[in-house]
N, C-alpha and C positions, 0 to 999 in steps of 0.2 A: 577412526578407521577409514572413513570416507575421505578425509583430508589426506591421509597417507596414500591412498589409491590414486587420488586425483592430483597429487602434488605437481605433476608435470604440466597440467593444463590450467592451474589456478590463475596464472598471470599470462599464459601464452595464448589463450583462446577464450572466446565468448565474453571478453571484457566490454565495458561500455564507456561512454564519453566521460563519465566522472573520473575514471582512471587517468585519462589524458589530462584532464583539468588539474588533478592533484599533482601529477608529475611535473607539469609546467609550472605550477605555483611553487613547488619545492625548489625547482631549478632557477626560477627567475623572479618569483614574487607576483607573477601575473596569473590570475585565475581565468584561464582560457585555453584554447588549443595551442597557441604559439606565444612565445615571449613578446611582451609589449603590446599585445592585442587582447584586451579584456573581452570576455564573452559571457553571454547568458543563455547559451544554447542547450542548457540542461538544467534540471532542478538542482539546487546547490547542496542539499543536506548530505547526500552520500559522498560527494566529493570532499566536503569538509570533514567527514568521518575518516576518509583516507589520508588527508593531508598530514595530520599529526603522526600517523603510523609511518608514512614514508619519510617524514622529516626527522623523526626521532629514532626509529628502528630500521628504516630502510625498506625498500620495496622488495619483499621476499615472500614466497608462497606461504611460509610458516607464519610470518607476521600477520598477513591478511587472513589466513585461514583460522588461526587461533583467536584473533580479534572478533571475527564474525561468529565463531562458535560461542564466544563470551556474550555477544549481543543476543544470539539465539537462546542462550541460557537465561539471560535477563528477561527475555520475552516469556519463556516458560514459567519463570518465577512470578511475573506479573499475572499471567493467566491463573496460576495456582492461588495467588492472593484473591483474585476476583472470585474464583470458585469457592474457596474456603469462606470468604467473607459473606457471600450472598447466597450460596447454595449448601455449603457444608464441607467438611474435610474430604470425604470420599469423592464427591463429584469434582471438587477442586483438583485433586490429584489426577483423576481420570481425564479431565479436560487438559491439564498441562501436558500429560503424556501423549494424548491424542493429537494435540496441536503441534507438538514437537516431532512426532513420528510420521508426519505427512511425507510420503515418499518424494514428492516434488521438492519439499524443503530440505530433506536430508541431503539431496545432491546440491541444490542451489545455495544453501546456507554457507558453504565453504568456498564458493566461487565469487568473483567480483560481480555483484548485482545489488541494485539499490533496495530491493525488497527487504533485505535484512534489517535495515533501519526503519523502513516503513512499518514493518510488523510491530516493532517495539513502540514506535510513536502511536500507532493505532490502539494497541493494547493499553498503554498508559492513559490515553485519552478516554477510552471506555471506562477504565477503573475510576478516573478522577471525576468524570461526569456522574457516575453512580454515587460516589461519595458526596459530591456537591449537592446532588438532589436529596440525599439522605439527611445530611447535616444542615443544609441551607446556609452555608457560610460563603462569603465573597472570596475568601482566601482560596478555598478549594475550587471555586469557579474560575478564579484567576489562574490557578495551577492547570486546570483543564484547558484554559486558553493558551498557556505556554505549550502544552502538548499539542494542541490544535495547530498552533503556528508551526511547530516542528513538522507535523504531518503534512501541512500545506507546502512547506519548503522541500519536503521529500517527494511529494506527488502533487503537482498543480491541479490535478483533477479533483482534489479534495477541497478546493477553494471555498465552496459554499457549505461544506459540512459543518463548520462552527456555527453558521447561522441556523441551520437545522437543529443543531444540538441546543442552541439558545432557546428555540421554541420548545424543545423537549423539557428543558429545565423549567420553563415557564408553566408547562402543563403539570409537572411533578410538584412544583412548589409555588402555588399561586400566591402565597403570602410573601414570597421573596422573589417573585418572577423578574421584576425589573432589575434588582441588584445583581442577581445571578447571571441574567442574560447579558447585561452591560459589561460585567466583569469578564465573562468568557470572551465576548467579541472584542472588547477593547484590548485585552492582553494578546489575543491572536493578532490583531492589527499591529500592535507594538512589536511583536516578534518578527513579523514579516517585513515591516517597513524599512529597516536598514538595508535589506537586500533589494527592495524596490528602488530605494534612493540610490544605492550603488549602481544599479543598472541604468537609471536615468542619467547619472553623472558620467559613468565610464562607458556605457554602451550606447545610450541615446534615447532610451524609452523606459517608461514606468511599467515594468512587467516582471512576473516571476520567471518566465522563460520565453525566449524568442523563437523557440522551435515550433512555430505554427505549421511548418512543413509536414510534421508528423500528423497534425490535426487534418490537414488537407488530404494526406495519403489515406486517411481513414474515412474520408468523406468526398468521394468523387464518383463519376459514372463507371469507373473501372474497378472500384474496390470490391464490390460484391462478387463479381466473377473471379477476381484474383484470390479472394479468401475461400470461395467455394471450391477452387481448384487445389486447395491445400497449401497455398503459398501464403506469404505474409504481406503486410501493406508496403514494405520496402520494394516489392516487386511490381507495383502499379506503374504504368507509364508516367513520364514526367509531365508536369503542367506545361502546355504549349506557351511559348513566349517567356517562360520563367528563366531567370539567370542560371546558367549551368554551374557557376561557381558558388557553392554553398559554404557555410562556415566549416564544415568537416573537411572540405578540400584545402582549407588553410593549413591544416595539420599535414596533409599528404604532400603538398607543395613544399612546405618547410622541411619535412623529413627527407625529401628527395633532392632538393636544391639548396636548402638553407635560406631561401628567399622568403621574406615576409609579405604576404598578401592579405589585405584587410577587406572583409566583406561587410556590407551594410546590413547587419542583422535586422535592424528595426524595419527597414524598407522591405526586406523579404518577408518578415513576419506579417506586415500589413497586407502584402500581396497575397499570401496564402490564406490569411484570415478572410479577406474579401472573396477569394475564390470559394472558400468553404461556405460562407454565408450565402453566396450566389447559388451554390449547389442546393442548399437547403430550401431556398425560395423557389427555385425553378424545377426541382425534382423531388417533391415531397413523397411521392410513391416510392421512389428508389431509396430515399432516406428511411422510410418505414421498413423496407426490406432489410436495410443495413441494421436497423435497431433490433429487428427480430433475430438476425444472424449474430449480432453482438451478444444478445442474451444467451443464445444457444452456446456460443463459443466460450462465454464466461463461465457457464454452469455445467458444461458437458463433463462427464466423469473423467475421460481420458485427457491427458495434457495436450495443450496446443503449443506450437512452436512460434516464437516471436523473434524480434530483432536481437541479435547477440546470443541466440540460444541454439542448441544443436537440434538436428532432426531426431525425434524420439524413436528409440527402438521399440519393438512390440512389447518386450518385457517391461520397459519403463512406463509405457503408456498404460498397460494393464495393471501394473502395480499401483499406479495412481488411482485407477478406477476401483481397485479392490479396497482402497482406503476411503475414497470419496463416496461410493454408493451407500455403504452402511452408515457413514456419518450423515449424509443427507437424510436418510430415512429416520435415523434417531433424532436428528436436529428438528425435523418436522414434528415428531412426537414431543420433543422437549419444549417446544413453544407452548404446549398446553399444560405443562407441569411446573414451569418456573413461575415465580411471582410476576404479576402483570407489568410492573415497571421494568424489570429486566427483559422480559419478552419484547416490550415496546422499544427499548434501546437497541436490542439485537436487530429488530426489524428496520429501525432507522439506519443502522450501519449497512445491512445487507441490501435494502432497497436503494439507498444512496449509491452504493457501489454499482448496482445494476443500471441506475440512471446515468452514472458517469460513463458506463460502457456504451449506452445509447448515443452519447455525444461523440465518443471516440471509437473504441473497438473493444471487443471482448477477447480475453485469453486467460489461461490458467495463471499466468504471471500477474495479472491484475486482480485476481481473486484471492490469492494466497495470503495477502496481507491482512485480510479479514477472516480467514479460515478459523482463527481462534474463537470467533463468535459461534460458528457451527460446532466447534468442539465443546464449548460450554453447554450449549443446548443439548447436544448428544449425551454428554456426561450426566446431565440432569435426568434424561430419560432412562439411562442405564441404572442410575441410582434409585429412581422410583421403582423400576422393575425389581431390583434387588431388595427393596424394602416392602415388597408385596407380601401378604400373609404366607404365601407358599414358601418364601425364602426365610422370612423372619422367624417362622415357627421352628426352624432347625439351625438358625445362625445367631450367635450371641452378639447382635449389633444394636440392641435397644438404645444404648447410650449414644451411638453415632446417629441413629434415627432421630432421637430426641434433639440432638444438636442441629441436625439438618432442618428439622421442622421448625425449630425456634428461629433459625436464620431466615427461613422463607417467610415465617409469620412477621418477623421484624421488618423485612423489606416491603412486604405487602401492606403493612400497616402504615407506612409512611404516607403523608398527604400527597 
């Protein structure tokens, strides 16, 4: 229904760089803004998701919309599996429904935005880490590493997450700590290395993305006031002395004149990284203010606007709040009723995402990929309430309760 209503804007507005990269690749075989100029100015996963769609079926709103609905459905099914496997049938179903009916995602999951693949990669990673910890097999840890590599290629802010998850596996399975940790990290590295090598050979630097400009925009003396005024980091004044010609201008110049202009992405990346590190060193108090602001913007109930997104109407902002506030409250309660290993992994994901916002910026867009974790915790709290004596005395759910309890006992009993 949403796809039908939004069909006129699916490819006409709020698209991102990955759309340009996919179109250029299909047209010329070059993964970048313009033919013949390879680029690493964005994370590659979503662009490579779009490439086969455009190549085989064409760039059409129905193709993109249906493909993204399919990915959203896959994410819902993964959340369902997590819930059923580790909490029970009812909380699994509740979690899948809650994660899917997030108002922010209902709108964004049909539009061109990379969070659609980020959600699936994160949910698969969560499931595989739980299974690897439960069974203690290197194969499952390696599968988690594959999902972790995909997550990093979709969102470079998750680069350190596989290392944190390796520590989690070591804590959960001390008898298999080294094997599981090495399997996860090694396969993650193997997954991302081809992209790093491609960038070194074709672009000139060993990196996931050269877009350090975005990092600097989130870390300078003008950022706090810009965000506090309700604007986004794209509205901060430019870095004094920085080149005016950025990789994105390659696309505009080519579209207007047909002339190919090549920007030294690696040089600009180093410039903005240096400016960011200098800001951190010389303005620690301002950076602390930005970290607090990022935390608030990441977790605030109403949605925030970011690059490539529309200004939120009052109805859309408050519809998100009506979903978020009860989920937050229930998720907090759920932390105390789920098995300890599941609660610990949930905290790893949520705390890591918050720490990533401290380094960059906070927004609803950067939170939603991990909202399935909140949905799982909230569903566990609802299920516990429904299984209280007040409800079970009048509800024939003894069998479901028994299955839920046995699932929780099995997970809690794992070393």
